[in-house]
C-alpha positions as CSV (number, residue, x, y, z in Angstrom):
1,M,7.4,-10.6,14.4
2,S,3.6,-11.0,14.2
3,D,1.8,-13.6,12.1
4,N,-0.5,-11.0,10.6
5,V,-0.1,-9.1,7.4
6,M,-1.7,-5.7,7.5
7,F,-2.6,-3.5,4.5
8,Y,-2.6,0.2,5.5
9,A,-3.9,2.9,3.3
10,L,-3.1,6.6,3.6
11,S,-6.2,8.2,5.1
12,R,-5.0,11.7,5.5
13,K,-1.9,13.9,5.8
14,F,-1.2,16.8,8.0
15,V,1.7,19.2,8.6
16,D,3.2,18.7,12.1
17,E,3.2,22.2,13.5
18,Q,3.7,21.3,17.2
19,Y,7.0,23.3,17.2
20,D,7.3,27.1,16.8
21,V,8.8,27.2,13.3
22,P,10.1,30.5,12.0
23,E,8.1,31.9,9.1
24,E,11.0,31.5,6.6
25,A,11.3,27.8,7.5
26,K,7.5,27.4,7.1
27,Q,7.8,28.8,3.6
28,V,10.5,26.2,2.7
29,M,8.3,23.4,4.2
30,Y,5.2,24.4,2.2
31,Y,7.3,24.8,-0.9
32,S,8.7,21.3,-0.4
33,L,5.2,19.9,-0.1
34,A,4.2,21.7,-3.3
35,I,7.0,20.0,-5.2
36,G,6.3,16.6,-3.7
37,H,8.6,16.2,-0.7
38,H,7.2,15.2,2.7
39,L,9.2,17.4,5.0
40,G,7.2,17.9,8.2
41,V,4.2,15.9,7.0
42,V,2.6,13.1,9.0
43,D,0.8,10.4,7.1
44,C,-2.1,8.8,8.8
45,L,-2.7,5.2,7.8
46,K,-5.8,3.1,8.4
47,T,-6.1,-0.7,8.1
48,V,-8.0,-1.8,5.0
49,L,-7.1,-5.5,4.7
50,Q,-5.5,-8.1,6.8
51,C,-4.6,-11.8,6.7
52,T,-2.1,-14.2,8.2
53,K,1.3,-14.7,6.6
54,E,0.3,-18.1,5.5
55,E,-2.8,-16.8,3.7
56,Y,-0.8,-14.0,2.1
57,Q,1.8,-16.5,0.8
58,A,-0.9,-18.8,-0.6
59,W,-2.6,-15.8,-2.2
60,I,0.4,-14.4,-4.0
61,E,1.4,-17.9,-5.1
62,K,-1.6,-17.7,-7.4
63,L,0.4,-15.1,-9.4
64,P,2.9,-16.2,-12.1
65,A,6.2,-16.7,-10.2
66,D,8.2,-14.8,-12.9
67,S,5.8,-11.8,-12.9
68,E,6.5,-8.3,-11.7
69,A,3.4,-8.5,-9.6
70,Y,4.7,-11.6,-7.8
71,R,8.1,-9.9,-7.2
72,K,6.5,-6.8,-5.8
73,M,4.2,-8.7,-3.4
74,A,6.9,-11.2,-2.4
75,G,9.0,-8.2,-1.4
76,F,7.1,-8.3,1.9
77,F,9.0,-11.5,2.9
78,T,12.3,-10.0,1.9
79,F,12.0,-6.5,3.3
80,G,9.3,-6.9,6.0
81,E,7.0,-4.4,4.2
82,I,6.2,-3.1,0.8
83,T,4.7,0.2,-0.4
84,I,2.3,0.3,-3.3
85,Y,2.2,3.6,-5.1
86,P,0.1,4.8,-8.1
87,D,2.7,3.5,-10.6
88,H,2.0,0.0,-9.3
89,I,-1.8,-0.1,-9.5
90,H,-2.3,-1.1,-13.2
91,M,0.3,-3.9,-13.0
92,L,-1.2,-5.3,-9.7
93,A,-4.8,-4.8,-10.6
94,G,-4.3,-6.6,-13.9
95,A,-2.3,-9.5,-12.3
96,F,-4.8,-10.1,-9.5
97,S,-7.8,-9.7,-11.8
98,N,-6.4,-12.5,-14.0
99,I,-6.5,-15.1,-11.2
100,P,-9.7,-17.0,-11.8
101,A,-12.1,-16.7,-8.9
102,E,-12.7,-20.5,-8.8
103,E,-9.0,-21.0,-8.1
104,Q,-9.1,-18.8,-5.0
105,T,-10.2,-19.6,-1.5
106,P,-12.9,-17.3,0.0
107,T,-10.1,-15.5,1.9
108,E,-8.0,-15.1,-1.2
109,Q,-11.0,-13.8,-3.2
110,A,-11.7,-11.3,-0.4
111,L,-8.1,-10.1,-0.5
112,T,-8.2,-9.8,-4.3
113,D,-11.5,-7.9,-4.2
114,G,-10.3,-5.7,-1.4
115,L,-6.9,-5.0,-3.0
116,I,-8.6,-4.1,-6.3
117,K,-11.0,-1.7,-4.5
118,V,-8.1,0.1,-2.8
119,L,-6.1,0.2,-6.0
120,T,-9.1,1.9,-7.7
121,E,-9.2,4.4,-4.8
122,I,-5.5,5.1,-5.4
123,Y,-6.2,5.6,-9.1
124,H,-8.8,8.3,-8.3
125,E,-6.6,9.9,-5.6
126,P,-3.0,9.6,-6.7
127,T,-1.6,11.1,-3.5
128,M,-2.8,7.9,-1.7
129,Y,-0.7,4.8,-1.3
130,L,-0.9,1.4,0.4
131,M,1.6,-0.1,2.8
132,V,1.8,-3.8,3.5
133,R,3.6,-4.9,6.6
134,S,3.4,-7.2,9.6
135,R,1.9,-6.0,12.9
């Protein structure tokens, strides 16, 4: 497993149409997309932040250990990855915004600023999400 923690943001989606799909099946696929399912959809992710596992651990240790934000971010170490959806943005933005800048290293401050920027983008585009995983 890599020593790097990568933050990937959804950059675009497209329907994988490389196969000859019957018209009836296409209608089911497009209907499923309209109601929120991702049948046949390919998500394209781009790297927006990265750090080492040690930097990530030190950064999230600035959050209160009993907080929902800490549990969410620490899930990376339990599951190997976490996904941040629109319903997480207010909780995480509030928690990281409450860490005084003077208590953060320059790397931690850059991670905080970058995360809040991406969370703001997710707020404005709710179909977007963020995935945190090792590379």
